[in-house]
N, CA, C and O atoms as a GROMACS GRO file, in nm:
protein
  484
    1UNK      N    1   0.751  -3.661   0.136
    1UNK     CA    2   0.606  -3.661   0.124
    1UNK      C    3   0.543  -3.589   0.242
    1UNK      O    4   0.450  -3.511   0.223
    2UNK      N    5   0.592  -3.613   0.363
    2UNK     CA    6   0.537  -3.548   0.482
    2UNK      C    7   0.553  -3.397   0.475
    2UNK      O    8   0.464  -3.324   0.520
    3UNK      N    9   0.664  -3.348   0.420
    3UNK     CA   10   0.687  -3.205   0.407
    3UNK      C   11   0.584  -3.143   0.314
    3UNK      O   12   0.532  -3.035   0.341
    4UNK      N   13   0.556  -3.211   0.202
    4UNK     CA   14   0.457  -3.160   0.108
    4UNK      C   15   0.320  -3.148   0.171
    4UNK      O   16   0.249  -3.050   0.149
    5UNK      N   17   0.283  -3.248   0.251
    5UNK     CA   18   0.154  -3.242   0.319
    5UNK      C   19   0.150  -3.130   0.420
    5UNK      O   20   0.049  -3.061   0.433
    6UNK      N   21   0.260  -3.111   0.493
    6UNK     CA   22   0.264  -3.004   0.593
    6UNK      C   23   0.251  -2.868   0.524
    6UNK      O   24   0.177  -2.781   0.571
    7UNK      N   25   0.323  -2.850   0.413
    7UNK     CA   26   0.315  -2.723   0.341
    7UNK      C   27   0.175  -2.702   0.286
    7UNK      O   28   0.121  -2.591   0.292
    8UNK      N   29   0.114  -2.807   0.232
    8UNK     CA   30  -0.021  -2.797   0.181
    8UNK      C   31  -0.119  -2.759   0.291
    8UNK      O   32  -0.212  -2.682   0.268
    9UNK      N   33  -0.099  -2.813   0.410
    9UNK     CA   34  -0.186  -2.781   0.523
    9UNK      C   35  -0.174  -2.634   0.560
    9UNK      O   36  -0.273  -2.570   0.596
   10UNK      N   37  -0.053  -2.579   0.550
   10UNK     CA   38  -0.036  -2.438   0.580
   10UNK      C   39  -0.117  -2.350   0.484
   10UNK      O   40  -0.180  -2.253   0.526
   11UNK      N   41  -0.115  -2.385   0.357
   11UNK     CA   42  -0.189  -2.306   0.260
   11UNK      C   43  -0.340  -2.320   0.280
   11UNK      O   44  -0.413  -2.222   0.265
   12UNK      N   45  -0.386  -2.438   0.315
   12UNK     CA   46  -0.529  -2.459   0.337
   12UNK      C   47  -0.577  -2.384   0.460
   12UNK      O   48  -0.687  -2.330   0.461
   13UNK      N   49  -0.493  -2.381   0.564
   13UNK     CA   50  -0.534  -2.319   0.690
   13UNK      C   51  -0.511  -2.168   0.693
   13UNK      O   52  -0.557  -2.102   0.786
   14UNK      N   53  -0.443  -2.113   0.594
   14UNK     CA   54  -0.419  -1.969   0.592
   14UNK      C   55  -0.551  -1.894   0.585
   14UNK      O   56  -0.639  -1.933   0.509
   15UNK      N   57  -0.565  -1.786   0.664
   15UNK     CA   58  -0.690  -1.711   0.662
   15UNK      C   59  -0.716  -1.650   0.526
   15UNK      O   60  -0.623  -1.603   0.459
   16UNK      N   61  -0.839  -1.650   0.484
   16UNK     CA   62  -0.879  -1.592   0.357
   16UNK      C   63  -0.911  -1.444   0.380
   16UNK      O   64  -0.974  -1.408   0.479
   17UNK      N   65  -0.865  -1.359   0.289
   17UNK     CA   66  -0.900  -1.218   0.297
   17UNK      C   67  -0.815  -1.137   0.393
   17UNK      O   68  -0.851  -1.024   0.426
   18UNK      N   69  -0.703  -1.191   0.441
   18UNK     CA   70  -0.617  -1.117   0.531
   18UNK      C   71  -0.547  -1.007   0.453
   18UNK      O   72  -0.488  -1.032   0.348
   19UNK      N   73  -0.554  -0.886   0.502
   19UNK     CA   74  -0.489  -0.772   0.438
   19UNK      C   75  -0.342  -0.769   0.476
   19UNK      O   76  -0.311  -0.766   0.595
   20UNK      N   77  -0.250  -0.771   0.380
   20UNK     CA   78  -0.107  -0.768   0.412
   20UNK      C   79  -0.067  -0.639   0.485
   20UNK      O   80  -0.133  -0.536   0.470
   21UNK      N   81   0.040  -0.647   0.563
   21UNK     CA   82   0.093  -0.530   0.633
   21UNK      C   83   0.126  -0.422   0.530
   21UNK      O   84   0.183  -0.450   0.424
   22UNK      N   85   0.091  -0.298   0.561
   22UNK     CA   86   0.117  -0.187   0.471
   22UNK      C   87   0.008  -0.166   0.368
   22UNK      O   88   0.019  -0.077   0.284
   23UNK      N   89  -0.098  -0.247   0.373
   23UNK     CA   90  -0.206  -0.238   0.275
   23UNK      C   91  -0.337  -0.201   0.341
   23UNK      O   92  -0.355  -0.216   0.462
   24UNK      N   93  -0.428  -0.152   0.260
   24UNK     CA   94  -0.564  -0.124   0.304
   24UNK      C   95  -0.661  -0.165   0.196
   24UNK      O   96  -0.638  -0.138   0.078
   25UNK      N   97  -0.768  -0.231   0.235
   25UNK     CA   98  -0.869  -0.274   0.139
   25UNK      C   99  -0.971  -0.162   0.119
   25UNK      O  100  -1.028  -0.110   0.215
   26UNK      N  101  -0.992  -0.126  -0.007
   26UNK     CA  102  -1.087  -0.022  -0.046
   26UNK      C  103  -1.204  -0.089  -0.116
   26UNK      O  104  -1.195  -0.206  -0.152
   27UNK      N  105  -1.313  -0.017  -0.136
   27UNK     CA  106  -1.427  -0.076  -0.205
   27UNK      C  107  -1.391  -0.118  -0.346
   27UNK      O  108  -1.445  -0.217  -0.396
   28UNK      N  109  -1.300  -0.046  -0.413
   28UNK     CA  110  -1.265  -0.078  -0.550
   28UNK      C  111  -1.137  -0.156  -0.567
   28UNK      O  112  -1.101  -0.192  -0.679
   29UNK      N  113  -1.065  -0.184  -0.457
   29UNK     CA  114  -0.938  -0.256  -0.471
   29UNK      C  115  -0.856  -0.252  -0.344
   29UNK      O  116  -0.909  -0.239  -0.234
   30UNK      N  117  -0.726  -0.265  -0.361
   30UNK     CA  118  -0.633  -0.266  -0.248
   30UNK      C  119  -0.522  -0.164  -0.273
   30UNK      O  120  -0.469  -0.155  -0.383
   31UNK      N  121  -0.490  -0.088  -0.169
   31UNK     CA  122  -0.384   0.013  -0.172
   31UNK      C  123  -0.273  -0.033  -0.078
   31UNK      O  124  -0.300  -0.070   0.036
   32UNK      N  125  -0.148  -0.030  -0.124
   32UNK     CA  126  -0.036  -0.075  -0.042
   32UNK      C  127   0.080   0.023  -0.051
   32UNK      O  128   0.100   0.090  -0.153
   33UNK      N  129   0.156   0.031   0.057
   33UNK     CA  130   0.283   0.105   0.058
   33UNK      C  131   0.390   0.010   0.110
   33UNK      O  132   0.369  -0.062   0.207
   34UNK      N  133   0.506   0.011   0.043
   34UNK     CA  134   0.617  -0.075   0.080
   34UNK      C  135   0.745   0.006   0.079
   34UNK      O  136   0.765   0.092  -0.007
   35UNK      N  137   0.831  -0.021   0.175
   35UNK     CA  138   0.961   0.045   0.180
   35UNK      C  139   1.026   0.026   0.315
   35UNK      O  140   0.965  -0.026   0.408
   36UNK      N  141   1.153   0.068   0.325
   36UNK     CA  142   1.229   0.048   0.449
   36UNK      C  143   1.200   0.157   0.553
   36UNK      O  144   1.278   0.252   0.567
   37UNK      N  145   1.091   0.144   0.624
   37UNK     CA  146   1.051   0.246   0.722
   37UNK      C  147   1.157   0.254   0.831
   37UNK      O  148   1.196   0.153   0.889
   38UNK      N  149   1.202   0.376   0.858
   38UNK     CA  150   1.305   0.399   0.959
   38UNK      C  151   1.443   0.422   0.902
   38UNK      O  152   1.539   0.440   0.976
   39UNK      N  153   1.453   0.421   0.769
   39UNK     CA  154   1.581   0.450   0.704
   39UNK      C  155   1.556   0.500   0.562
   39UNK      O  156   1.441   0.511   0.518
   40UNK      N  157   1.661   0.531   0.491
   40UNK     CA  158   1.652   0.580   0.353
   40UNK      C  159   1.637   0.464   0.256
   40UNK      O  160   1.703   0.361   0.271
   41UNK      N  161   1.550   0.481   0.158
   41UNK     CA  162   1.536   0.377   0.057
   41UNK      C  163   1.418   0.402  -0.035
   41UNK      O  164   1.350   0.504  -0.025
   42UNK      N  165   1.397   0.307  -0.125
   42UNK     CA  166   1.288   0.317  -0.221
   42UNK      C  167   1.155   0.275  -0.160
   42UNK      O  168   1.146   0.172  -0.093
   43UNK      N  169   1.053   0.354  -0.185
   43UNK     CA  170   0.917   0.326  -0.140
   43UNK      C  171   0.827   0.315  -0.262
   43UNK      O  172   0.846   0.388  -0.360
   44UNK      N  173   0.731   0.225  -0.257
   44UNK     CA  174   0.637   0.205  -0.366
   44UNK      C  175   0.495   0.211  -0.311
   44UNK      O  176   0.464   0.151  -0.208
   45UNK      N  177   0.409   0.283  -0.381
   45UNK     CA  178   0.265   0.284  -0.351
   45UNK      C  179   0.196   0.218  -0.470
   45UNK      O  180   0.218   0.256  -0.585
   46UNK      N  181   0.113   0.118  -0.439
   46UNK     CA  182   0.050   0.036  -0.542
   46UNK      C  183  -0.100   0.028  -0.518
   46UNK      O  184  -0.144   0.009  -0.405
   47UNK      N  185  -0.177   0.042  -0.625
   47UNK     CA  186  -0.322   0.024  -0.620
   47UNK      C  187  -0.357  -0.089  -0.716
   47UNK      O  188  -0.320  -0.086  -0.833
   48UNK      N  189  -0.429  -0.188  -0.664
   48UNK     CA  190  -0.472  -0.302  -0.745
   48UNK      C  191  -0.624  -0.308  -0.739
   48UNK      O  192  -0.682  -0.324  -0.632
   49UNK      N  193  -0.689  -0.294  -0.855
   49UNK     CA  194  -0.835  -0.297  -0.862
   49UNK      C  195  -0.888  -0.437  -0.836
   49UNK      O  196  -0.822  -0.537  -0.866
   50UNK      N  197  -1.008  -0.443  -0.781
   50UNK     CA  198  -1.075  -0.572  -0.764
   50UNK      C  199  -1.108  -0.628  -0.902
   50UNK      O  200  -1.137  -0.551  -0.994
   51UNK      N  201  -1.106  -0.761  -0.918
   51UNK     CA  202  -1.134  -0.821  -1.049
   51UNK      C  203  -1.269  -0.781  -1.107
   51UNK      O  204  -1.283  -0.770  -1.229
   52UNK      N  205  -1.368  -0.758  -1.023
   52UNK     CA  206  -1.502  -0.722  -1.072
   52UNK      C  207  -1.506  -0.581  -1.130
   52UNK      O  208  -1.597  -0.548  -1.206
   53UNK      N  209  -1.408  -0.498  -1.094
   53UNK     CA  210  -1.406  -0.360  -1.142
   53UNK      C  211  -1.341  -0.356  -1.279
   53UNK      O  212  -1.232  -0.410  -1.298
   54UNK      N  213  -1.407  -0.294  -1.374
   54UNK     CA  214  -1.353  -0.289  -1.510
   54UNK      C  215  -1.322  -0.146  -1.549
   54UNK      O  216  -1.372  -0.051  -1.489
   55UNK      N  217  -1.240  -0.132  -1.650
   55UNK     CA  218  -1.206   0.000  -1.702
   55UNK      C  219  -1.087   0.061  -1.630
   55UNK      O  220  -1.059   0.029  -1.514
   56UNK      N  221  -1.019   0.148  -1.700
   56UNK     CA  222  -0.904   0.217  -1.643
   56UNK      C  223  -0.951   0.336  -1.562
   56UNK      O  224  -1.049   0.402  -1.596
   57UNK      N  225  -0.879   0.364  -1.454
   57UNK     CA  226  -0.904   0.484  -1.374
   57UNK      C  227  -0.771   0.555  -1.352
   57UNK      O  228  -0.665   0.492  -1.350
   58UNK      N  229  -0.779   0.685  -1.334
   58UNK     CA  230  -0.660   0.763  -1.304
   58UNK      C  231  -0.658   0.792  -1.155
   58UNK      O  232  -0.758   0.838  -1.099
   59UNK      N  233  -0.544   0.763  -1.092
   59UNK     CA  234  -0.531   0.784  -0.948
   59UNK      C  235  -0.402   0.861  -0.920
   59UNK      O  236  -0.305   0.851  -0.994
   60UNK      N  237  -0.405   0.937  -0.812
   60UNK     CA  238  -0.285   1.005  -0.764
   60UNK      C  239  -0.234   0.924  -0.646
   60UNK      O  240  -0.309   0.895  -0.553
   61UNK      N  241  -0.107   0.887  -0.650
   61UNK     CA  242  -0.050   0.798  -0.548
   61UNK      C  243   0.060   0.869  -0.470
   61UNK      O  244   0.145   0.938  -0.526
   62UNK      N  245   0.056   0.850  -0.339
   62UNK     CA  246   0.157   0.911  -0.254
   62UNK      C  247   0.160   0.848  -0.116
   62UNK      O  248   0.123   0.732  -0.098
   63UNK      N  249   0.206   0.926  -0.021
   63UNK     CA  250   0.229   0.876   0.114
   63UNK      C  251   0.206   0.989   0.214
   63UNK      O  252   0.200   1.107   0.178
   64UNK      N  253   0.192   0.952   0.339
   64UNK     CA  254   0.183   1.047   0.449
   64UNK      C  255   0.271   0.993   0.560
   64UNK      O  256   0.274   0.873   0.585
   65UNK      N  257   0.342   1.082   0.626
   65UNK     CA  258   0.435   1.043   0.732
   65UNK      C  259   0.393   1.106   0.864
   65UNK      O  260   0.328   1.210   0.867
   66UNK      N  261   0.431   1.039   0.974
   66UNK     CA  262   0.409   1.097   1.106
   66UNK      C  263   0.514   1.045   1.201
   66UNK      O  264   0.574   0.939   1.180
   67UNK      N  265   0.536   1.122   1.308
   67UNK     CA  266   0.620   1.076   1.418
   67UNK      C  267   0.549   1.115   1.547
   67UNK      O  268   0.431   1.149   1.544
   68UNK      N  269   0.617   1.111   1.658
   68UNK     CA  270   0.554   1.139   1.787
   68UNK      C  271   0.505   1.283   1.799
   68UNK      O  272   0.418   1.312   1.881
   69UNK      N  273   0.560   1.374   1.719
   69UNK     CA  274   0.525   1.516   1.729
   69UNK      C  275   0.423   1.564   1.628
   69UNK      O  276   0.331   1.638   1.663
   70UNK      N  277   0.437   1.523   1.501
   70UNK     CA  278   0.350   1.579   1.397
   70UNK      C  279   0.306   1.472   1.297
   70UNK      O  280   0.369   1.368   1.282
   71UNK      N  281   0.196   1.503   1.228
   71UNK     CA  282   0.153   1.428   1.110
   71UNK      C  283   0.167   1.522   0.992
   71UNK      O  284   0.105   1.629   0.990
   72UNK      N  285   0.246   1.484   0.895
   72UNK     CA  286   0.276   1.571   0.781
   72UNK      C  287   0.165   1.565   0.676
   72UNK      O  288   0.085   1.471   0.673
   73UNK      N  289   0.162   1.666   0.591
   73UNK     CA  290   0.074   1.663   0.474
   73UNK      C  291   0.122   1.552   0.381
   73UNK      O  292   0.236   1.507   0.390
   74UNK      N  293   0.035   1.509   0.294
   74UNK     CA  294   0.071   1.404   0.199
   74UNK      C  295   0.179   1.451   0.103
   74UNK      O  296   0.183   1.568   0.064
   75UNK      N  297   0.266   1.358   0.066
   75UNK     CA  298   0.364   1.379  -0.040
   75UNK      C  299   0.322   1.290  -0.156
   75UNK      O  300   0.262   1.185  -0.136
   76UNK      N  301   0.354   1.331  -0.278
   76UNK     CA  302   0.304   1.259  -0.396
   76UNK      C  303   0.415   1.206  -0.483
   76UNK      O  304   0.514   1.275  -0.508
   77UNK      N  305   0.398   1.082  -0.531
   77UNK     CA  306   0.486   1.025  -0.630
   77UNK      C  307   0.438   1.062  -0.770
   77UNK      O  308   0.517   1.063  -0.864
   78UNK      N  309   0.308   1.091  -0.785
   78UNK     CA  310   0.255   1.131  -0.914
   78UNK      C  311   0.118   1.074  -0.942
   78UNK      O  312   0.052   1.019  -0.853
   79UNK      N  313   0.076   1.088  -1.066
   79UNK     CA  314  -0.055   1.041  -1.112
   79UNK      C  315  -0.032   0.930  -1.214
   79UNK      O  316   0.056   0.939  -1.300
   80UNK      N  317  -0.113   0.827  -1.203
   80UNK     CA  318  -0.096   0.710  -1.289
   80UNK      C  319  -0.234   0.658  -1.330
   80UNK      O  320  -0.329   0.665  -1.253
   81UNK      N  321  -0.242   0.606  -1.450
   81UNK     CA  322  -0.363   0.541  -1.499
   81UNK      C  323  -0.347   0.390  -1.481
   81UNK      O  324  -0.241   0.336  -1.512
   82UNK      N  325  -0.450   0.324  -1.431
   82UNK     CA  326  -0.439   0.179  -1.413
   82UNK      C  327  -0.424   0.111  -1.549
   82UNK      O  328  -0.486   0.150  -1.648
   83UNK      N  329  -0.340   0.010  -1.550
   83UNK     CA  330  -0.321  -0.076  -1.667
   83UNK      C  331  -0.336  -0.218  -1.619
   83UNK      O  332  -0.267  -0.262  -1.526
   84UNK      N  333  -0.427  -0.291  -1.681
   84UNK     CA  334  -0.456  -0.427  -1.637
   84UNK      C  335  -0.493  -0.430  -1.489
   84UNK      O  336  -0.458  -0.524  -1.417
   85UNK      N  337  -0.565  -0.326  -1.444
   85UNK     CA  338  -0.614  -0.322  -1.306
   85UNK      C  339  -0.512  -0.282  -1.202
   85UNK      O  340  -0.532  -0.307  -1.083
   86UNK      N  341  -0.402  -0.219  -1.245
   86UNK     CA  342  -0.293  -0.190  -1.152
   86UNK      C  343  -0.228  -0.056  -1.182
   86UNK      O  344  -0.204  -0.021  -1.298
   87UNK      N  345  -0.198   0.020  -1.076
   87UNK     CA  346  -0.121   0.144  -1.087
   87UNK      C  347  -0.016   0.141  -0.977
   87UNK      O  348  -0.044   0.102  -0.864
   88UNK      N  349   0.106   0.183  -1.011
   88UNK     CA  350   0.216   0.176  -0.915
   88UNK      C  351   0.316   0.287  -0.943
   88UNK      O  352   0.355   0.309  -1.057
   89UNK      N  353   0.357   0.357  -0.838
   89UNK     CA  354   0.459   0.460  -0.850
   89UNK      C  355   0.556   0.448  -0.733
   89UNK      O  356   0.519   0.402  -0.624
   90UNK      N  357   0.680   0.490  -0.756
   90UNK     CA  358   0.784   0.476  -0.654
   90UNK      C  359   0.865   0.603  -0.642
   90UNK      O  360   0.865   0.688  -0.731
   91UNK      N  361   0.934   0.613  -0.530
   91UNK     CA  362   1.026   0.723  -0.506
   91UNK      C  363   1.116   0.690  -0.389
   91UNK      O  364   1.097   0.589  -0.321
   92UNK      N  365   1.214   0.774  -0.367
   92UNK     CA  366   1.311   0.753  -0.259
   92UNK      C  367   1.277   0.847  -0.144
   92UNK      O  368   1.257   0.967  -0.164
   93UNK      N  369   1.271   0.791  -0.022
   93UNK     CA  370   1.239   0.870   0.097
   93UNK      C  371   1.344   0.844   0.205
   93UNK      O  372   1.404   0.738   0.211
   94UNK      N  373   1.363   0.943   0.289
   94UNK     CA  374   1.451   0.930   0.404
   94UNK      C  375   1.362   0.933   0.528
   94UNK      O  376   1.325   1.040   0.575
   95UNK      N  377   1.328   0.816   0.580
   95UNK     CA  378   1.243   0.809   0.700
   95UNK      C  379   1.331   0.780   0.821
   95UNK      O  380   1.430   0.708   0.811
   96UNK      N  381   1.293   0.836   0.935
   96UNK     CA  382   1.372   0.823   1.058
   96UNK      C  383   1.320   0.710   1.146
   96UNK      O  384   1.203   0.671   1.135
   97UNK      N  385   1.406   0.655   1.232
   97UNK     CA  386   1.358   0.557   1.329
   97UNK      C  387   1.245   0.618   1.413
   97UNK      O  388   1.252   0.735   1.452
   98UNK      N  389   1.142   0.540   1.439
   98UNK     CA  390   1.027   0.590   1.514
   98UNK      C  391   0.922   0.656   1.428
   98UNK      O  392   0.817   0.697   1.478
   99UNK      N  393   0.948   0.668   1.300
   99UNK     CA  394   0.853   0.731   1.208
   99UNK      C  395   0.756   0.628   1.153
   99UNK      O  396   0.786   0.508   1.146
  100UNK      N  397   0.638   0.676   1.112
  100UNK     CA  398   0.535   0.591   1.052
  100UNK      C  399   0.500   0.646   0.914
  100UNK      O  400   0.519   0.765   0.886
  101UNK      N  401   0.450   0.558   0.828
  101UNK     CA  402   0.412   0.600   0.692
  101UNK      C  403   0.285   0.524   0.653
  101UNK      O  404   0.261   0.412   0.699
  102UNK      N  405   0.205   0.586   0.568
  102UNK     CA  406   0.089   0.517   0.511
  102UNK      C  407   0.073   0.560   0.366
  102UNK      O  408   0.112   0.670   0.327
  103UNK      N  409   0.013   0.470   0.287
  103UNK     CA  410  -0.013   0.500   0.147
  103UNK      C  411  -0.136   0.589   0.134
  103UNK      O  412  -0.229   0.578   0.213
  104UNK      N  413  -0.134   0.676   0.034
  104UNK     CA  414  -0.246   0.767   0.008
  104UNK      C  415  -0.282   0.759  -0.140
  104UNK      O  416  -0.194   0.754  -0.226
  105UNK      N  417  -0.412   0.757  -0.169
  105UNK     CA  418  -0.463   0.757  -0.305
  105UNK      C  419  -0.571   0.862  -0.316
  105UNK      O  420  -0.658   0.871  -0.229
  106UNK      N  421  -0.566   0.941  -0.420
  106UNK     CA  422  -0.676   1.033  -0.454
  106UNK      C  423  -0.738   0.979  -0.582
  106UNK      O  424  -0.668   0.956  -0.680
  107UNK      N  425  -0.871   0.960  -0.581
  107UNK     CA  426  -0.937   0.913  -0.702
  107UNK      C  427  -0.968   1.030  -0.795
  107UNK      O  428  -0.929   1.144  -0.766
  108UNK      N  429  -1.035   1.004  -0.904
  108UNK     CA  430  -1.061   1.108  -1.004
  108UNK      C  431  -1.150   1.220  -0.950
  108UNK      O  432  -1.154   1.329  -1.008
  109UNK      N  433  -1.222   1.196  -0.842
  109UNK     CA  434  -1.304   1.301  -0.780
  109UNK      C  435  -1.234   1.363  -0.660
  109UNK      O  436  -1.296   1.433  -0.580
  110UNK      N  437  -1.104   1.337  -0.648
  110UNK     CA  438  -1.016   1.384  -0.539
  110UNK      C  439  -1.060   1.336  -0.400
  110UNK      O  440  -1.035   1.403  -0.300
  111UNK      N  441  -1.125   1.222  -0.395
  111UNK     CA  442  -1.157   1.160  -0.265
  111UNK      C  443  -1.033   1.087  -0.217
  111UNK      O  444  -0.974   1.009  -0.292
  112UNK      N  445  -0.992   1.112  -0.091
  112UNK     CA  446  -0.871   1.045  -0.040
  112UNK      C  447  -0.902   0.908   0.019
  112UNK      O  448  -1.007   0.886   0.078
  113UNK      N  449  -0.808   0.817   0.001
  113UNK     CA  450  -0.811   0.684   0.061
  113UNK      C  451  -0.672   0.659   0.119
  113UNK      O  452  -0.573   0.699   0.059
  114UNK      N  453  -0.665   0.594   0.233
  114UNK     CA  454  -0.536   0.569   0.298
  114UNK      C  455  -0.527   0.426   0.350
  114UNK      O  456  -0.628   0.360   0.375
  115UNK      N  457  -0.403   0.380   0.366
  115UNK     CA  458  -0.378   0.253   0.433
  115UNK      C  459  -0.367   0.280   0.583
  115UNK      O  460  -0.370   0.395   0.626
  116UNK      N  461  -0.354   0.175   0.661
  116UNK     CA  462  -0.321   0.191   0.803
  116UNK      C  463  -0.177   0.236   0.813
  116UNK      O  464  -0.098   0.218   0.720
  117UNK      N  465  -0.143   0.295   0.927
  117UNK     CA  466  -0.005   0.336   0.951
  117UNK      C  467   0.084   0.214   0.967
  117UNK      O  468   0.045   0.116   1.030
  118UNK      N  469   0.203   0.219   0.909
  118UNK     CA  470   0.308   0.120   0.930
  118UNK      C  471   0.426   0.194   0.992
  118UNK      O  472   0.469   0.297   0.940
  119UNK      N  473   0.477   0.142   1.102
  119UNK     CA  474   0.582   0.214   1.176
  119UNK      C  475   0.710   0.134   1.183
  119UNK      O  476   0.711   0.012   1.166
  120UNK      N  477   0.819   0.206   1.208
  120UNK     CA  478   0.952   0.143   1.210
  120UNK      C  479   0.979   0.067   1.338
  120UNK      O  480   1.070  -0.017   1.341
  121UNK      N  481   0.906   0.092   1.444
  121UNK     CA  482   0.935   0.022   1.570
  121UNK      C  483   0.848  -0.096   1.594
  121UNK      O  484   0.863  -0.163   1.696
   0.00000   0.00000   0.00000
């Protein structure tokens, strides 16, 4: 019983509206990038619309990389139409130790949106 109460207290005390690591809050939703930064593996860029936003939208999803020397141009996983308020695309990347990555979204008017940088160190 004590464990259940302790766990319940954790959920009650958790901050509301905290943006998860690798994500960025946009006016129309949340953009996230996930993957093994600093090594080779699968990366996913996901856009989730806010519940108040209705209708499907087409978005271009990708990533941008940087290290201590340069910031690269965006790379793209492709274009996706939201279904049930969600668009998600994945690909395989080879990222190096010390490298950083962020998610990139282009909306239908080609306006760019990005997450904060997430780094391997």
